[in-house]
TORZA-557256 format. One line per field, with one value per residue: x, y, z of N, C-alpha, C, CB in turn; residue in three letters. Coordinates in nm, 3 decimals. Glycine has a CB too. Layout:
N
n_px	[X_...] $
n_py	[Y_...] $
n_pz	[Z_...] $
ca_px	[X_...] $
ca_py	[Y_...] $
ca_pz	[Z_...] $
c_px	[X_...] $
c_py	[Y_...] $
c_pz	[Z_...] $
cb_px	[X_...] $
cb_py	[Y_...] $
cb_pz	[Z_...] $
resn	[ALA_...] $
END
This chain:
113
n_px	[-4.531_-4.372_-4.207_-4.393_-4.464_-4.271_-4.336_-4.559_-4.504_-4.382_-4.585_-4.765_-4.608_-4.591_-4.862_-4.906_-4.739_-4.875_-5.113_-5.004_-4.903_-5.142_-5.248_-5.061_-5.096_-5.371_-5.427_-5.207_-5.073_-5.292_-5.384_-5.589_-5.684_-5.653_-5.812_-6.064_-6.096_-6.158_-6.418_-6.538_-6.794_-6.999_-7.292_-7.275_-7.003_-6.980_-7.158_-7.025_-6.769_-6.799_-6.801_-6.542_-6.529_-6.683_-6.566_-6.262_-6.097_-6.188_-6.119_-5.841_-5.771_-5.860_-5.691_-5.443_-5.474_-5.514_-5.267_-5.088_-5.168_-5.121_-4.845_-4.759_-4.847_-4.678_-4.429_-4.471_-4.514_-4.261_-4.100_-4.215_-4.153_-3.887_-3.901_-4.090_-4.306_-4.563_-4.583_-4.593_-4.854_-4.988_-4.865_-4.924_-5.194_-5.342_-5.312_-5.423_-5.685_-5.777_-5.752_-5.935_-6.173_-6.183_-6.210_-6.457_-6.621_-6.588_-6.736_-6.987_-7.263_-7.196_-7.004_-7.112_-6.995] $
n_py	[-1.271_-1.166_-0.976_-0.788_-0.671_-0.483_-0.276_-0.150_0.046_0.242_0.318_0.425_0.641_0.799_0.863_1.003_1.221_1.346_1.424_1.596_1.792_1.891_1.998_2.200_2.363_2.439_2.490_2.632_2.808_2.916_2.992_3.175_3.127_2.854_2.762_2.855_2.701_2.453_2.465_2.472_2.393_2.384_2.209_1.970_1.902_1.854_1.645_1.450_1.429_1.441_1.573_1.701_1.873_2.093_2.333_2.522_2.509_2.279_2.088_2.120_2.046_1.780_1.677_1.709_1.533_1.288_1.268_1.255_1.018_0.828_0.859_0.780_0.515_0.419_0.437_0.257_0.020_-0.002_-0.044_-0.282_-0.455_-0.516_-0.682_-0.917_-1.076_-1.124_-0.949_-0.706_-0.659_-0.650_-0.434_-0.222_-0.208_-0.031_0.252_0.208_0.129_0.362_0.542_0.428_0.462_0.743_0.791_0.671_0.830_1.071_1.045_1.036_1.211_1.558_1.693_1.924_2.219] $
n_pz	[-1.094_-0.895_-1.026_-1.103_-0.865_-0.812_-0.976_-0.879_-0.664_-0.822_-0.998_-0.811_-0.721_-0.952_-0.989_-0.749_-0.790_-0.999_-0.863_-0.667_-0.836_-0.943_-0.705_-0.653_-0.880_-0.863_-0.590_-0.470_-0.661_-0.794_-1.055_-1.252_-1.513_-1.544_-1.333_-1.415_-1.643_-1.545_-1.458_-1.195_-0.964_-1.151_-1.247_-1.417_-1.384_-1.107_-1.088_-1.236_-1.116_-0.840_-0.498_-0.478_-0.694_-0.635_-0.556_-0.609_-0.388_-0.253_-0.443_-0.452_-0.190_-0.192_-0.389_-0.263_-0.046_-0.185_-0.324_-0.107_0.025_-0.177_-0.207_0.047_0.036_-0.167_-0.040_0.171_0.028_-0.087_0.141_0.228_0.018_0.053_0.270_0.252_0.011_0.111_0.330_0.203_0.113_0.355_0.488_0.317_0.326_0.495_0.398_0.145_0.199_0.328_0.117_-0.063_0.081_0.087_-0.188_-0.240_-0.080_-0.213_-0.443_-0.354_-0.198_-0.142_0.136_0.394_0.319] $
ca_px	[-4.592_-4.266_-4.161_-4.502_-4.469_-4.179_-4.395_-4.666_-4.461_-4.354_-4.716_-4.815_-4.530_-4.633_-4.995_-4.896_-4.681_-4.984_-5.201_-4.932_-4.899_-5.275_-5.259_-4.979_-5.158_-5.502_-5.430_-5.103_-5.052_-5.426_-5.390_-5.732_-5.720_-5.665_-5.930_-6.184_-6.110_-6.213_-6.561_-6.576_-6.928_-7.100_-7.364_-7.221_-6.873_-7.005_-7.223_-6.927_-6.653_-6.831_-6.786_-6.419_-6.546_-6.768_-6.487_-6.119_-6.039_-6.220_-6.040_-5.701_-5.759_-5.873_-5.567_-5.337_-5.498_-5.486_-5.122_-5.023_-5.197_-5.050_-4.703_-4.743_-4.861_-4.555_-4.324_-4.500_-4.486_-4.115_-4.051_-4.264_-4.086_-3.762_-3.929_-4.141_-4.423_-4.683_-4.591_-4.624_-4.997_-5.029_-4.813_-4.989_-5.339_-5.401_-5.335_-5.511_-5.822_-5.812_-5.768_-6.060_-6.282_-6.188_-6.261_-6.601_-6.688_-6.583_-6.840_-7.118_-7.311_-7.091_-7.020_-7.153_-6.875] $
ca_py	[-1.189_-1.098_-0.859_-0.690_-0.606_-0.369_-0.170_-0.084_0.173_0.340_0.369_0.511_0.766_0.879_0.917_1.104_1.340_1.413_1.490_1.709_1.894_1.953_2.078_2.321_2.451_2.490_2.535_2.727_2.911_2.972_3.053_3.192_3.065_2.710_2.740_2.876_2.592_2.335_2.488_2.427_2.430_2.354_2.086_1.850_1.867_1.796_1.516_1.354_1.412_1.441_1.696_1.780_1.974_2.203_2.455_2.501_2.472_2.138_2.009_2.125_1.963_1.641_1.641_1.696_1.408_1.176_1.259_1.213_0.876_0.748_0.865_0.693_0.377_0.383_0.415_0.133_-0.090_-0.014_-0.108_-0.418_-0.537_-0.564_-0.783_-1.034_-1.041_-1.124_-0.830_-0.590_-0.637_-0.613_-0.301_-0.123_-0.217_0.086_0.366_0.171_0.134_0.503_0.601_0.378_0.530_0.881_0.787_0.641_0.949_1.180_1.031_1.042_1.347_1.643_1.735_2.064_2.304] $
ca_pz	[-0.991_-0.820_-1.101_-1.103_-0.734_-0.814_-1.057_-0.803_-0.604_-0.928_-1.043_-0.704_-0.720_-1.068_-0.959_-0.643_-0.852_-1.070_-0.767_-0.609_-0.940_-0.943_-0.583_-0.669_-0.980_-0.822_-0.451_-0.433_-0.762_-0.818_-1.187_-1.282_-1.641_-1.519_-1.247_-1.497_-1.740_-1.477_-1.436_-1.061_-0.922_-1.252_-1.215_-1.482_-1.325_-0.975_-1.110_-1.287_-1.030_-0.698_-0.421_-0.498_-0.800_-0.590_-0.556_-0.630_-0.259_-0.227_-0.537_-0.409_-0.070_-0.233_-0.460_-0.163_0.027_-0.276_-0.346_0.017_0.049_-0.276_-0.173_0.164_-0.012_-0.240_0.059_0.243_-0.062_-0.098_0.264_0.231_-0.083_0.110_0.372_0.181_-0.070_0.196_0.414_0.119_0.114_0.491_0.520_0.232_0.339_0.561_0.308_0.035_0.252_0.349_-0.016_-0.118_0.152_0.037_-0.324_-0.232_-0.027_-0.309_-0.546_-0.288_-0.173_-0.086_0.275_0.411_0.320] $
c_px	[-4.487_-4.218_-4.267_-4.503_-4.378_-4.236_-4.496_-4.618_-4.432_-4.484_-4.773_-4.739_-4.568_-4.769_-4.989_-4.834_-4.787_-5.075_-5.132_-4.922_-5.034_-5.294_-5.181_-5.045_-5.286_-5.498_-5.329_-5.088_-5.181_-5.433_-5.537_-5.772_-5.737_-5.790_-6.059_-6.205_-6.167_-6.362_-6.609_-6.715_-7.036_-7.161_-7.309_-7.086_-6.891_-7.069_-7.122_-6.816_-6.679_-6.798_-6.651_-6.433_-6.643_-6.694_-6.341_-6.051_-6.064_-6.138_-5.894_-5.680_-5.769_-5.747_-5.452_-5.352_-5.467_-5.337_-5.048_-5.045_-5.127_-4.900_-4.673_-4.754_-4.736_-4.441_-4.346_-4.477_-4.335_-4.053_-4.091_-4.196_-3.956_-3.783_-3.971_-4.266_-4.549_-4.695_-4.619_-4.772_-5.046_-4.987_-4.890_-5.140_-5.402_-5.417_-5.425_-5.657_-5.865_-5.835_-5.900_-6.180_-6.295_-6.248_-6.411_-6.676_-6.689_-6.687_-6.980_-7.159_-7.203_-7.113_-7.065_-7.028_-6.916] $
c_py	[-1.108_-0.972_-0.748_-0.611_-0.483_-0.251_-0.089_0.045_0.281_0.401_0.463_0.643_0.856_0.942_1.024_1.232_1.418_1.489_1.608_1.825_1.967_2.042_2.208_2.417_2.516_2.552_2.642_2.842_2.987_3.052_3.057_3.128_2.914_2.681_2.757_2.762_2.466_2.347_2.433_2.478_2.406_2.217_1.962_1.806_1.801_1.659_1.410_1.326_1.411_1.574_1.767_1.888_2.086_2.336_2.420_2.458_2.326_2.048_2.005_2.039_1.815_1.593_1.623_1.565_1.287_1.158_1.209_1.064_0.786_0.746_0.774_0.546_0.331_0.354_0.282_0.011_-0.112_-0.080_-0.254_-0.510_-0.594_-0.673_-0.915_-0.993_-1.036_-0.997_-0.704_-0.558_-0.595_-0.471_-0.194_-0.121_-0.091_0.204_0.333_0.176_0.279_0.572_0.555_0.444_0.674_0.885_0.763_0.764_1.063_1.167_1.030_1.188_1.430_1.673_1.880_2.149_2.448] $
c_pz	[-0.917_-0.892_-1.100_-0.974_-0.730_-0.893_-0.977_-0.735_-0.707_-0.979_-0.938_-0.699_-0.836_-1.043_-0.850_-0.697_-0.929_-0.974_-0.699_-0.708_-0.948_-0.820_-0.597_-0.767_-0.929_-0.684_-0.417_-0.533_-0.791_-0.948_-1.233_-1.414_-1.625_-1.437_-1.328_-1.596_-1.677_-1.450_-1.301_-1.026_-1.024_-1.224_-1.287_-1.423_-1.189_-0.990_-1.155_-1.186_-0.881_-0.631_-0.440_-0.605_-0.762_-0.594_-0.579_-0.501_-0.226_-0.318_-0.495_-0.285_-0.102_-0.305_-0.363_-0.085_-0.060_-0.298_-0.223_0.044_-0.052_-0.249_-0.054_0.124_-0.086_-0.143_0.132_0.155_-0.074_0.024_0.267_0.131_-0.028_0.214_0.306_0.105_0.015_0.278_0.333_0.127_0.252_0.525_0.441_0.247_0.396_0.466_0.190_0.080_0.273_0.215_-0.078_-0.051_0.104_-0.103_-0.323_-0.180_-0.128_-0.419_-0.487_-0.272_-0.106_0.063_0.281_0.426_0.343] $
cb_px	[-4.671_-4.149_-4.127_-4.636_-4.429_-4.046_-4.461_-4.721_-4.338_-4.276_-4.815_-4.804_-4.380_-4.637_-5.088_-4.812_-4.564_-5.067_-5.248_-4.791_-4.862_-5.385_-5.208_-4.836_-5.188_-5.605_-5.408_-4.972_-4.998_-5.466_-5.302_-5.767_-5.614_-5.539_-5.928_-6.174_-5.976_-6.139_-6.643_-6.475_-6.929_-7.039_-7.509_-7.205_-6.784_-7.095_-7.335_-6.867_-6.558_-6.757_-6.805_-6.306_-6.595_-6.819_-6.504_-6.053_-6.094_-6.370_-6.053_-5.659_-5.866_-5.997_-5.532_-5.337_-5.644_-5.556_-5.068_-5.075_-5.347_-5.078_-4.660_-4.848_-4.984_-4.514_-4.319_-4.644_-4.548_-4.054_-4.106_-4.410_-4.057_-3.686_-4.041_-4.170_-4.440_-4.681_-4.462_-4.583_-5.070_-4.970_-4.663_-4.954_-5.375_-5.316_-5.203_-5.476_-5.833_-5.699_-5.650_-6.068_-6.258_-6.048_-6.190_-6.627_-6.619_-6.446_-6.817_-7.115_-7.437_-7.083_-6.889_-7.247_-6.794] $
cb_py	[-1.275_-1.194_-0.897_-0.758_-0.705_-0.411_-0.230_-0.179_0.152_0.274_0.252_0.439_0.735_0.791_0.806_1.051_1.301_1.310_1.389_1.666_1.831_1.846_1.999_2.284_2.372_2.378_2.420_2.656_2.849_3.062_2.975_3.337_3.096_2.656_2.839_3.008_2.562_2.312_2.425_2.475_2.570_2.358_2.103_1.876_1.993_1.889_1.529_1.406_1.518_1.331_1.667_1.687_1.907_2.177_2.532_2.629_2.561_2.112_2.066_2.271_2.000_1.623_1.747_1.816_1.402_1.198_1.394_1.295_0.851_0.801_1.009_0.727_0.364_0.495_0.532_0.135_-0.064_0.123_-0.034_-0.419_-0.454_-0.449_-0.733_-1.152_-1.142_-1.245_-0.813_-0.615_-0.762_-0.711_-0.292_-0.149_-0.334_0.127_0.418_0.031_0.055_0.576_0.563_0.225_0.527_0.943_0.680_0.520_0.994_1.188_0.903_0.970_1.344_1.773_1.717_2.082_2.291] $
cb_pz	[-0.894_-0.796_-1.246_-1.124_-0.624_-0.874_-1.182_-0.698_-0.519_-1.044_-1.070_-0.569_-0.725_-1.196_-0.916_-0.526_-0.945_-1.149_-0.661_-0.564_-1.078_-0.947_-0.461_-0.717_-1.106_-0.825_-0.363_-0.419_-0.891_-0.701_-1.290_-1.285_-1.748_-1.446_-1.128_-1.572_-1.803_-1.346_-1.549_-0.955_-0.884_-1.395_-1.248_-1.632_-1.311_-0.890_-1.214_-1.417_-1.059_-0.628_-0.278_-0.537_-0.925_-0.450_-0.422_-0.685_-0.148_-0.249_-0.679_-0.380_0.029_-0.323_-0.564_-0.067_0.075_-0.410_-0.386_0.135_0.045_-0.417_-0.142_0.272_-0.103_-0.337_0.160_0.295_-0.201_-0.118_0.390_0.207_-0.210_0.171_0.469_0.279_-0.184_0.289_0.491_-0.029_0.068_0.592_0.489_0.088_0.425_0.681_0.255_-0.018_0.385_0.428_-0.107_-0.103_0.306_0.036_-0.406_-0.139_0.101_-0.371_-0.625_-0.151_-0.087_-0.163_0.353_0.534_0.187] $
resn	[MET_ARG_LYS_PHE_ILE_TYR_VAL_ILE_PRO_ILE_ILE_PHE_LEU_ILE_LEU_SER_ALA_PHE_TYR_PHE_TYR_GLU_TYR_ILE_ARG_ILE_GLY_LEU_VAL_LYS_ASP_GLN_THR_ILE_ILE_GLU_SER_TYR_HIS_PHE_GLY_ASP_GLU_PRO_MET_VAL_ALA_ALA_GLY_GLY_TRP_PRO_TYR_LEU_SER_ALA_GLU_ALA_TYR_ALA_GLY_SER_SER_LEU_LEU_ASN_GLY_SER_LEU_LEU_PHE_LEU_SER_ALA_ILE_MET_PHE_GLY_ILE_GLY_ILE_ASN_LYS_SER_VAL_ARG_SER_VAL_TRP_LEU_VAL_ALA_LEU_VAL_PRO_ILE_VAL_VAL_TYR_ALA_ILE_HIS_TRP_ILE_LEU_SER_ILE_MET_ASN_PRO_PRO_ASN_ILE] $
END
């Protein structure tokens, strides 16, 4: 169990890098060929992915939030590893709960945008 605990921040950093990359591609660069390939707003995409797929802006914002929370979780896990195994779970609980709430909300009905 102790060795596995060191892998968690690395996994979170890899996932946060993916989400930041998606944010840069969709939110900042706004490459039209990439945006068109995602079919934002199509009913099957919204049904499968939830409200982040309503528009490119919603997807970019969701990606930025996901990447930020995963990055924060990785940092908190890293700090907690140096303390003790018990404190890792306590320190990382807040961003994990916020991330879980965001994930649950993203698969529910979309907010009024």
